[in-house]
C-alpha positions in Angstrom: 62.9 214.7 117.6 59.5 215.0 115.2 56.9 212.4 116.3 53.8 211.6 114.0 50.3 209.7 115.0 48.8 207.7 112.3 45.6 205.7 111.7 46.2 202.2 110.7 44.4 201.6 107.6 43.1 198.3 106.0 45.9 199.2 103.4 47.9 197.9 106.3 46.4 195.5 108.4 48.3 192.4 106.4 50.8 192.3 103.2 50.6 190.4 100.5 53.0 189.0 98.1 51.4 190.8 95.3 52.6 193.6 93.4 49.3 195.3 93.8 50.0 195.4 97.4 53.8 196.4 97.0 52.4 199.1 94.9 50.3 200.2 96.7 52.5 200.3 99.8 55.1 202.0 98.0 52.7 205.0 96.8 52.2 205.4 101.0 55.9 206.1 101.2 55.9 208.7 98.6 52.5 210.2 99.2 54.3 209.9 103.1 58.3 211.7 101.5 56.6 215.0 99.9 55.1 215.7 103.3 57.9 215.6 105.6 60.4 213.2 106.7 58.4 213.0 109.9 55.0 211.2 108.0 57.4 209.7 105.9 58.7 207.9 109.1 55.7 207.3 111.1 54.5 205.6 108.2 57.1 203.6 107.8 56.2 202.6 111.7 52.3 201.4 110.4 53.3 199.7 107.5 55.5 197.3 109.7 52.3 197.5 112.4 55.9 198.3 115.3 57.7 201.1 115.7 60.5 203.4 113.3 63.3 206.8 114.6 65.7 207.9 112.2 68.7 207.4 114.0 71.4 210.4 114.2 75.1 209.3 115.5 75.3 212.7 117.2 71.9 214.5 117.2 70.4 211.5 118.0 66.7 211.0 117.7 65.6 212.6 114.6 61.6 211.1 114.3 60.5 208.7 116.2 56.6 207.0 115.4 56.1 206.8 118.3 58.3 208.7 121.1 58.6 205.9 123.4 60.3 204.3 120.9 63.0 206.8 120.4 65.5 206.1 122.7 65.2 202.3 121.8 65.7 203.2 117.9 69.0 205.0 118.6 70.4 202.3 121.0 69.9 199.2 118.4 71.6 201.5 115.8 74.3 202.7 118.0 74.0 198.4 119.1 73.3 196.7 116.4 74.4 193.2 117.8 72.0 194.1 120.5 68.8 194.1 119.0 68.5 191.7 116.6 65.0 192.0 115.7 65.6 195.3 114.9 65.3 196.2 110.7 68.4 198.5 109.9 69.0 200.8 106.6 71.9 203.0 106.2 69.4 207.0 105.4 70.9 210.4 105.1 73.3 210.7 107.0 71.7 207.9 109.6 69.8 204.8 110.4 66.7 204.3 109.7 65.6 201.2 112.6 62.2 199.6 112.1 60.8 197.5 114.8 57.9 195.6 113.3 55.2 193.0 114.4 56.2 189.7 115.2 53.7 189.1 112.3 55.9 190.7 109.7 56.7 188.8 107.0 60.7 189.8 106.4 60.6 190.6 102.8 57.4 193.1 103.9 59.2 194.5 106.6 63.2 194.8 104.3 60.9 196.6 101.2 59.4 198.7 103.6 63.4 199.5 105.3 64.0 199.6 101.5 62.1 201.8 100.1 61.7 204.3 103.3 66.0 204.9 103.1 65.8 205.7 99.3 63.2 208.5 100.2 65.2 209.9 103.1 67.7 209.6 100.9 66.1 211.7 98.2 64.7 214.5 100.8 68.3 214.4 102.2 70.2 215.5 99.1 67.2 217.8 98.2 67.9 219.3 101.5 71.7 218.8 100.7 71.0 221.5 97.9 69.4 224.2 99.4 71.9 223.5 102.3 75.2 225.1 100.1 73.0 228.1 100.0 71.4 228.4 103.6 75.5 228.1 105.5 76.7 230.8 102.9 74.2 232.7 104.2 75.0 232.0 108.1 78.5 232.7 107.3 78.1 235.9 106.5 75.4 236.8 109.4 78.4 235.2 111.8 80.8 238.1 109.4 78.4 240.9 110.3 77.8 240.0 114.4 81.4 240.1 114.8 81.3 243.4 112.8 78.3 244.5 115.2 75.7 244.7 113.0 73.3 243.4 115.4 69.9 244.4 114.3 70.6 243.1 110.9 71.3 239.9 111.6 68.9 240.3 114.6 66.4 241.5 111.9 67.4 239.1 109.2 66.5 235.9 111.7 63.4 237.3 113.2 64.2 237.1 116.9 64.6 240.4 117.9 63.8 239.6 121.2 67.8 237.4 121.4 69.1 239.9 123.2 72.5 237.2 124.2 75.3 235.1 122.3 77.1 231.6 123.0 80.1 230.9 121.4 81.8 228.4 120.1 85.0 228.3 117.7 86.2 224.8 116.5 89.5 223.4 114.9 90.4 220.5 113.8 92.2 218.3 110.9 88.5 218.1 108.8 85.9 220.9 109.0 84.4 220.7 106.4 82.9 217.0 107.5 82.4 218.3 110.6 80.2 221.1 109.5 78.4 218.9 106.9 77.7 217.1 110.7 77.0 219.8 112.5 74.7 221.3 110.2 72.7 217.8 110.4 72.4 217.5 114.0 71.3 220.7 114.7 69.6 221.3 112.3 69.5 225.6 112.6 66.2 227.3 111.2 66.9 231.2 111.0 63.2 231.6 112.6 65.0 229.2 115.6 63.0 227.8 118.1 63.2 227.3 121.7 63.6 231.0 121.8 67.2 230.2 120.5 69.0 230.7 117.5 71.8 228.9 116.4 74.1 229.7 113.7 76.8 227.8 111.9 79.6 228.7 109.4 82.9 228.5 108.2 84.8 232.0 108.6 88.7 232.3 108.5 89.4 228.5 108.8 87.6 227.1 111.6 84.3 226.3 112.3 82.2 228.9 114.1 78.8 228.6 116.2 77.0 231.0 117.3 74.1 230.5 120.1 71.2 233.8 120.0 69.4 233.0 123.5 67.9 235.3 125.3 70.7 235.0 128.3 71.0 231.4 128.7 70.8 228.3 126.7 69.8 225.0 127.1 73.1 223.1 126.5 71.4 221.5 123.1 73.9 223.0 120.9 76.7 222.6 123.4 75.7 218.4 123.8 76.3 218.1 119.9 79.1 220.5 119.9 81.2 218.0 122.4 79.6 215.2 120.1 81.1 215.9 117.3 84.4 217.2 118.2 85.0 213.9 120.2 84.2 212.2 116.6 85.8 214.4 114.2 88.9 215.7 117.2 87.8 218.8 117.5 89.0 221.6 119.8 87.0 224.5 120.6 86.3 227.5 123.1 83.5 228.5 123.8 82.4 231.8 125.3 79.4 233.0 126.0 76.8 233.6 127.3 77.4 238.0 126.8 75.2 240.5 125.2 75.2 240.3 121.9 76.8 243.5 121.5 80.3 242.1 123.1 80.1 239.8 120.6 83.6 240.5 119.0 84.5 240.4 122.9 83.4 236.4 123.3 84.9 235.9 119.6 88.6 236.6 121.2 88.2 235.1 124.5 86.9 232.4 122.6 90.3 231.9 120.8 92.0 232.8 124.5 90.4 229.5 125.5 90.6 227.5 122.5 94.9 227.7 122.7 93.7 225.4 126.4 92.2 222.6 125.1 93.6 218.9 124.5 92.7 215.9 123.2 91.4 214.7 127.3 89.3 218.2 127.2 88.2 219.7 123.6 85.5 222.5 125.1 86.8 225.0 127.4 85.3 227.8 128.5 86.5 231.2 128.6 85.9 231.5 132.0 87.9 228.9 133.3 90.9 229.4 131.4 93.8 229.9 133.6 91.4 230.2 136.5 93.6 229.2 139.5 92.4 227.7 142.4 94.7 230.3 144.1 92.6 233.2 142.8 90.4 232.3 146.0 92.5 231.6 148.2 94.3 235.1 148.6 94.2 237.9 151.3 90.9 239.7 149.4 91.8 243.1 150.8 95.8 243.6 150.1 95.5 241.1 146.6 92.2 243.4 145.0 93.8 246.7 146.3 97.1 245.4 144.3 94.8 244.6 141.1 93.1 248.2 141.2 96.5 249.7 141.2 98.0 247.1 138.6 95.5 247.7 136.6 94.6 251.2 136.7 96.5 252.9 133.7 94.5 250.3 131.0 91.6 250.9 129.9 89.3 248.2 129.6 89.9 247.3 125.9 93.5 247.2 127.1 92.6 244.6 129.3 91.0 242.6 127.6 93.8 242.8 124.6 96.3 242.0 127.9 94.1 239.2 128.9 94.3 237.6 125.2 98.1 237.6 125.2 98.3 236.1 128.1 96.1 233.3 127.3 97.0 232.4 124.2 100.6 232.8 124.9 102.1 235.3 122.2 101.2 238.0 120.4 100.4 236.5 116.9 98.0 234.3 118.8 96.4 237.1 120.2 96.3 238.9 116.5 94.6 235.3 115.2 92.1 235.6 119.1 91.4 239.0 118.4 90.7 239.1 114.3 94.0 242.1 114.0 97.2 241.8 112.6 100.3 240.1 114.5 102.0 244.1 113.5 98.9 246.1 115.2 98.4 244.2 118.3 102.5 244.0 118.8 102.2 247.5 118.7 99.5 248.5 121.1 102.1 245.6 123.7 103.5 247.5 123.6 101.9 250.8 124.5 99.9 248.4 127.7 103.7 247.8 128.4 104.8 251.4 128.4 101.9 252.2 130.5 102.6 249.6 132.8 106.3 250.3 132.8 106.6 246.2 133.0 108.3 243.8 130.9 105.1 241.7 129.1 107.9 239.1 128.1 109.3 238.8 131.9 107.2 235.0 133.3 107.1 236.6 136.9 105.4 239.6 135.2 102.6 237.0 133.6 101.8 235.1 136.5 101.4 238.2 138.1 99.4 240.3 136.1 97.0 237.2 135.0 96.3 237.1 139.1 95.9 241.1 138.5 93.1 240.2 135.5 91.6 237.4 137.3 91.3 239.6 141.5 87.5 240.3 142.3 85.2 242.9 140.3 83.7 246.1 140.9 82.2 245.7 144.7 84.3 241.7 145.4 86.9 242.1 148.2 86.6 245.5 149.2 87.2 247.0 152.5 85.2 249.2 154.2 85.2 252.4 153.7 86.2 251.8 150.2 84.1 253.2 147.2 82.4 251.8 145.1 83.7 254.4 141.4 87.0 254.1 143.8 89.7 254.1 140.9 92.9 255.5 143.5 96.2 253.4 143.1 95.7 251.9 146.7 99.4 250.2 147.2 102.9 251.8 146.7 105.8 249.5 145.1 106.6 247.4 147.7 102.6 246.7 147.4 101.6 248.3 150.4 98.6 250.1 150.6 98.4 254.2 151.0 99.6 255.8 148.4 98.8 257.1 145.6 102.2 255.6 144.1 100.5 252.9 141.0 102.0 249.2 142.3 104.7 247.7 140.2 103.6 244.0 138.2 106.9 242.1 139.1 106.0 242.9 143.3 103.0 241.2 144.7 101.6 242.6 148.4 103.8 241.7 151.0 103.1 238.3 152.5 99.6 237.3 150.5 101.4 234.1 148.7 103.2 233.5 152.6 100.6 231.9 154.1 99.9 228.7 154.5 97.1 228.4 152.2 98.9 229.9 149.9 101.9 227.3 150.8 100.1 224.4 150.5 98.1 225.6 147.1 102.0 225.2 145.4 103.1 222.1 147.3 100.2 220.2 145.6 101.0 221.6 142.3 104.7 221.3 142.5 105.9 219.6 145.8 105.9 215.7 143.4 108.6 216.8 141.2 112.0 215.9 141.5 115.6 217.8 142.2 116.3 218.1 138.5 112.8 218.8 137.8 112.4 221.9 139.4 114.9 223.7 137.6 114.8 222.3 134.6 110.8 223.9 134.8 111.6 227.0 136.4 114.6 227.4 133.8 112.5 226.6 130.7 109.5 228.7 132.2 112.1 231.7 133.1 114.0 231.4 128.5 109.4 231.8 127.9 109.0 228.3 127.5 112.0 227.7 125.0 114.2 224.7 124.5 117.2 226.1 123.0 118.1 229.2 125.2 117.2 226.5 128.3 119.3 223.9 127.9 121.9 226.0 127.0 121.9 227.3 130.6 121.4 223.9 132.8 124.5 222.7 129.7 121.9 219.1 129.1 121.5 218.6 125.3 118.1 220.0 124.2 116.7 216.2 124.4 117.4 215.5 127.9 115.7 218.9 128.5 112.3 217.8 125.9 111.7 214.8 128.0 112.1 215.7 131.2 109.6 218.0 130.9 107.4 215.5 129.4 108.5 213.8 132.8 106.9 217.1 134.1 103.9 217.3 132.7 103.2 213.5 133.0 103.4 213.8 137.1 101.9 217.4 137.2 99.1 216.2 135.2 99.3 219.6 133.0 99.7 220.5 130.3 102.7 223.1 129.5 101.2 224.2 126.1 98.9 226.2 128.3 100.5 229.9 129.0 98.0 230.3 131.8 98.5 226.7 133.4 102.7 228.0 132.4 101.8 231.3 134.9 100.8 228.9 137.7 103.5 227.1 137.3 105.6 229.2 137.9 103.8 230.5 141.1 104.0 227.3 142.9 107.9 226.9 141.8 108.7 230.3 143.2 106.4 229.3 146.2 108.2 226.4 147.3 112.0 227.6 146.7 115.0 226.1 147.8 118.1 227.2 148.4 119.4 224.0 146.2 117.2 225.2 143.4 120.1 226.1 141.7 121.8 224.6 138.3 125.1 225.1 139.5 124.8 223.5 143.1 123.2 219.9 141.8 126.7 217.5 141.4 127.0 216.0 138.1 127.7 212.7 136.4 129.0 212.4 133.7 129.5 216.4 132.5 126.5 217.1 130.9 122.9 215.5 133.3 122.2 216.0 137.5 122.2 213.4 139.5 119.1 212.0 140.8 118.9 212.8 144.2 
């Protein structure tokens, strides 16, 4: 928000109806418009002997004279019926709000409002002519940033001291319009402001926002992205802050997080994806040792690839997130599967690997006597510590899910499901979230199974399209499994569907 003070002159003391007075008013506004939008709004406030605010529906107050009128102007733009004494005009994608002095004639106030709004439109059109070139430059800089040319980007934006990036990846039905609205709200400058610089562009059909800063951001861009997402039905993934050199990692993590976004939660941070309460309930010693042993054959690149695959739910989606071809991702995943000697399509393996990847990092959860750089596998194939054999992802260390805390978590997650819904959900998860083969095993129609799954999602309050959520539900169902959780053990009614018990 910008604000400018102005000293009231004799020309503004009392408006008349003469042509000379109207021309003088228009001339004052025109001269102010040649200087800046803030000066134009300030001049309008002087001419009506009151307040003037240019309110944007996303960004809030763009210009305000005086500054204390900003909140009142924004509220008047959003709820004009509550402010009958304010005069409003649409202007350059925003709303000009004037609150004149009570002695100001309505005709004069209307003329000031109309002339100011028209000049703001002219300034907006001029800015739009330059905006296309600026947007193309931003898109080019974003591609360079993703390619690892961080020095070239920071030199271009004259922000050599910026060290970290927070990245947003947004998709929705009308990305070009959302791009224009977000651009006007953020008003990005290559010179940056407040120790940060925002880059906004359309890259490969999605809206990409990169905020460069000194390690932490002030939340301004997040608030604006959130408002635009709500208004234009966008879904977004957020990653960071991360060092600029790790921008490609942030790019992939943001795409993985976006797969967990829903209309109820439109922006999902990458560090909140697939991070259930369960990991904090497991005994840290055996859990951390098992995780290190399971993942010991993998390089950091392997682990990141595996994490993106598990979070997105499929190789093609992981390929999109990583900017690689599906064939390349499948080939690399086959190499990871060989190193782990595991079937990466098995839901149990997926759930256990997510647990392993979520385990405390180096220096956290270590027992006494464990070295900081120790990489030796700590468990055998049954999860018992003390051997040099690599642990298997199919099997958790004995007893870590048999604690009261883990059982309470599992019951709290899936304990409210009726038997036929538990069985349907478990079967569907075993069939890689595919309805047709699960319905065949259950001997029910696909529509029936779809209806049951919808009920599961409603009663659990979970998004079943989220691969991380499905893995957590599988663990909870396994931890609370009962002897009767077998389709063949349930009596039927009508030969095709389960009887309600």
